[in-house]
C-alpha positions in Angstrom: 105.6 141.2 79.5 102.5 140.6 77.4 102.7 141.7 73.8 99.5 143.1 72.3 98.3 144.7 69.1 96.0 147.6 69.5 94.8 150.7 67.6 96.7 153.9 68.1 93.7 156.1 67.5 93.6 157.0 71.2 97.1 158.1 72.2 96.3 158.2 75.9 95.3 154.6 75.8 98.6 153.5 74.2 100.4 155.6 76.8 98.6 154.0 79.7 99.1 150.5 78.3 102.8 151.0 78.0 103.0 152.5 81.5 101.1 149.4 82.7 104.0 147.3 81.3 102.5 146.0 78.1 104.6 145.6 75.0 102.3 147.5 72.6 102.4 147.1 68.8 100.1 149.5 67.0 97.7 148.1 64.3 97.8 149.1 60.7 95.5 151.4 58.8 93.4 149.4 56.3 92.0 152.0 53.8 89.7 149.4 52.3 87.5 149.5 55.5 85.1 152.2 56.6 87.1 154.9 58.5 85.9 153.9 62.0 87.2 150.3 61.4 90.4 151.1 59.6 92.6 150.6 62.7 90.7 147.8 64.4 93.2 145.1 65.4 90.5 142.4 65.7 89.8 142.8 62.0 93.4 142.7 61.0 95.1 139.7 62.7 93.9 136.4 64.1 96.1 134.0 66.2 95.1 130.4 66.0 97.3 127.8 67.7 100.8 128.2 66.2 99.8 130.7 63.4 98.9 134.3 63.1 96.7 135.1 60.1 97.0 138.7 58.8 95.3 140.8 56.1 97.2 141.3 52.9 96.8 145.0 53.4 98.6 145.0 56.8 102.2 145.4 55.4 103.4 147.7 58.2 102.0 145.4 60.9 103.5 142.3 59.3 106.9 143.9 59.5 106.4 144.4 63.3 105.5 140.7 63.5 108.2 139.4 61.1 109.5 137.0 63.8 106.1 135.3 64.1 104.5 132.5 62.1 102.5 134.8 59.8 100.1 133.7 57.1 98.5 136.3 54.8 94.8 136.0 53.9 94.0 134.6 50.5 91.4 137.3 49.9 91.6 141.1 49.9 89.7 143.2 52.4 86.5 144.9 51.3 84.5 147.8 52.7 81.1 146.3 52.7 79.8 143.9 55.3 80.1 140.9 55.3 83.1 141.0 53.0 85.0 143.0 55.6 85.0 140.2 58.2 87.8 137.9 56.8 89.4 137.6 60.2 86.6 138.7 62.5 85.9 135.3 63.9 86.4 133.8 67.3 88.8 131.0 68.0 87.6 129.8 71.4 87.6 126.5 73.2 89.3 124.8 70.3 86.5 125.8 67.9 86.1 128.6 65.4 82.9 130.6 65.6 81.9 133.0 62.8 79.9 133.7 59.7 81.8 130.9 58.1 81.1 131.6 54.4 82.8 134.9 54.7 85.9 134.0 56.7 89.1 134.0 54.7 89.7 130.7 52.9 93.3 130.4 54.4 91.7 130.3 57.9 89.1 127.8 56.9 91.7 125.5 55.2 93.9 125.6 58.2 91.0 124.8 60.6 90.0 121.8 58.5 93.6 120.6 58.3 93.9 120.8 62.1 90.5 119.3 62.8 89.1 122.5 64.3 85.3 122.5 64.3 83.7 125.4 62.4 80.6 126.8 64.0 78.4 129.2 62.0 76.7 132.1 63.8 74.5 134.9 62.4 76.7 137.7 63.7 79.6 138.4 61.3 81.4 140.6 63.8 81.9 137.6 66.0 85.1 138.5 67.7 84.1 142.1 68.1 80.9 140.9 69.8 82.5 138.6 72.3 84.7 139.0 75.3 86.4 135.7 76.1 86.9 135.8 79.9 88.4 132.3 80.4 88.8 129.1 78.5 85.2 128.2 79.2 83.4 131.6 79.8 82.5 134.5 77.7 80.4 137.7 77.6 78.3 138.8 74.6 75.1 140.8 73.7 74.5 138.7 70.6 71.9 135.9 70.9 73.2 133.7 68.1 76.8 133.7 69.6 75.4 133.1 73.1 73.4 130.2 71.9 76.3 128.6 70.0 78.7 129.0 72.9 76.3 127.6 75.4 75.5 124.6 73.1 79.2 123.8 73.3 79.5 124.0 77.1 80.5 127.6 77.6 79.3 129.7 80.6 77.9 132.8 78.9 76.8 136.1 80.4 74.5 137.7 77.9 74.3 141.5 78.4 72.1 144.2 76.8 73.2 145.6 73.5 74.5 149.1 73.0 76.0 151.4 75.7 79.4 151.2 74.0 80.7 154.0 71.8 81.9 153.3 68.2 82.5 156.4 66.1 80.4 156.3 62.9 78.0 153.6 64.1 75.0 153.4 66.4 77.0 151.5 69.0 80.0 149.2 69.5 80.5 145.8 71.0 81.8 144.3 74.2 84.8 142.5 72.6 85.9 145.7 70.9 86.1 147.7 74.2 87.9 145.0 76.2 90.3 142.2 76.1 92.6 139.8 78.0 96.0 141.3 78.7 97.7 138.4 80.5 98.2 137.9 84.3 94.6 136.9 84.7 93.5 140.4 83.8 90.6 141.6 81.6 91.1 145.2 80.5 88.4 147.7 79.5 88.8 150.9 77.5 86.8 153.6 79.2 84.3 153.8 82.0 82.9 150.3 82.3 81.1 151.3 85.5 78.7 153.4 83.4 77.4 150.3 81.6 74.0 149.2 82.8 75.2 145.6 83.3 78.4 146.6 85.0 77.8 144.7 88.2 76.8 141.5 86.4 79.9 141.9 84.2 82.1 142.5 87.2 80.8 139.5 89.2 81.0 137.2 86.2 84.7 138.1 85.6 85.6 137.8 89.3 83.8 134.5 89.6 85.9 133.2 86.8 89.1 134.1 88.7 90.0 137.1 86.6 90.5 140.7 87.7 89.6 143.9 86.0 91.8 146.8 84.9 90.4 150.0 83.3 92.4 152.2 80.9 91.3 155.7 80.2 88.7 155.8 83.0 87.5 159.3 82.0 86.6 158.1 78.5 83.2 156.7 77.6 83.3 153.0 77.2 84.6 152.8 73.6 85.0 150.1 71.0 88.5 150.6 69.6 88.7 147.2 67.8 89.7 145.3 70.9 93.2 144.0 71.5 95.0 141.0 70.1 97.3 139.2 72.6 100.2 137.6 70.7 102.6 136.7 73.5 
């Protein structure tokens, strides 16, 4: 059974995930963030190799993960961008992509110690903006992320920006409305078929030997802060 961390803002989503067979841990509420981001899992924890980095503010979540190899951030979370992206970076293909100067120093120190290459991109919401489909393929609407990934040998599908709901903002991101849930399955939160690039997204995922599952099909495609797979 896959263990994931996800926001509990949408009760129906958590209900469907549990019925699907996922072991669901709900994210914390980080009051330092803007309200729409306060429960976003992809801003609260970051698994890299044998460690899970977690915000200092996530006390409740840390208790749920007490049996894991947890490391708290050195810095405190902040409301203003880019000081709110301490853990919103993408560990992918053995490299760390993100707005490097604003990633928490505990993460940077660990990556340097492990010889993990740090790759700077313009988009600070790097993990929110990227759906990792497989070990060498990803989907994003962000040009700087797409360019960096392609430069490092990744097969990238670049989609149009927008068309994803994120309360309080103009639009959300592809990584925030989706995620890998194990068993070669990519999950989406809401009606992915309404996205203008749906068929390209579908074909790309299937061509990389993954299948699609949709939770809350009657909901608009919604950025809930993604999911974080920890087992």
